[in-house]
N, C-alpha and C positions, 0 to 999 in steps of 0.2 A: 152284252156280248156282241162282238162283231160276227157277222154271218158269212164272211168271205175272206179268202187269203189276201193279205195286203201285197203280196208279191205277184201272184198270177190270176187273182180274182176268182179262183175256184170256190164254189158254194160250200159253206161249212155250217150247216144248220146246227142248232143247239145240241142235238143228240149225236152229232158226228163224233166218231172216234179218231178221225184224222186230224183234228185241230190241235195245234200247239200254240202256247202263249209264252210271253216273257212276264216279268213281275209288273210291268206297266199295262199288261193285257193286250199288247200288240198281237195280232192273230195271223197265223200262217198255216198252210197245209203241211202235213208230214213230209210230202215229197219235196217241197221247196226247202223245208227246214233241213232235211238230210242232204239235199243236193247243193244248190248254189249258196244257201245261207250257212251251211256247215254248222248247224245247231246253235247259231248265234243270232240274236235279234240285230238287224241292220240299223235300227233306230237308237238303241241304248247299249248295244253290245252285250246284253244280258243273255243268260241261258234260256233256251227254248225247251219247254216241258209240255207234256200232254195236258190239254185243257180239261179241268175237272167238269164232270157233267152234273147237272142238277137232278135231284130226285124227281122221278115222274110223279105227277099229280094224278092220282086215280080219282075218277068221278064216282060219287056214290049217289044213287037215286033214292 
């Protein structure tokens, strides 16, 4: 997973709820997606949707 917006370079750590992706996993922040990108990936013209988050790994001692 990419950890920054490909448009503005904003940090998007894996747990971020602001990250959106296209079907090719191009990654953008929600602000860029809603604004200049108009909810469309500039690379493939695909739809940008909220990036799914992975389940947290709880450590057991």
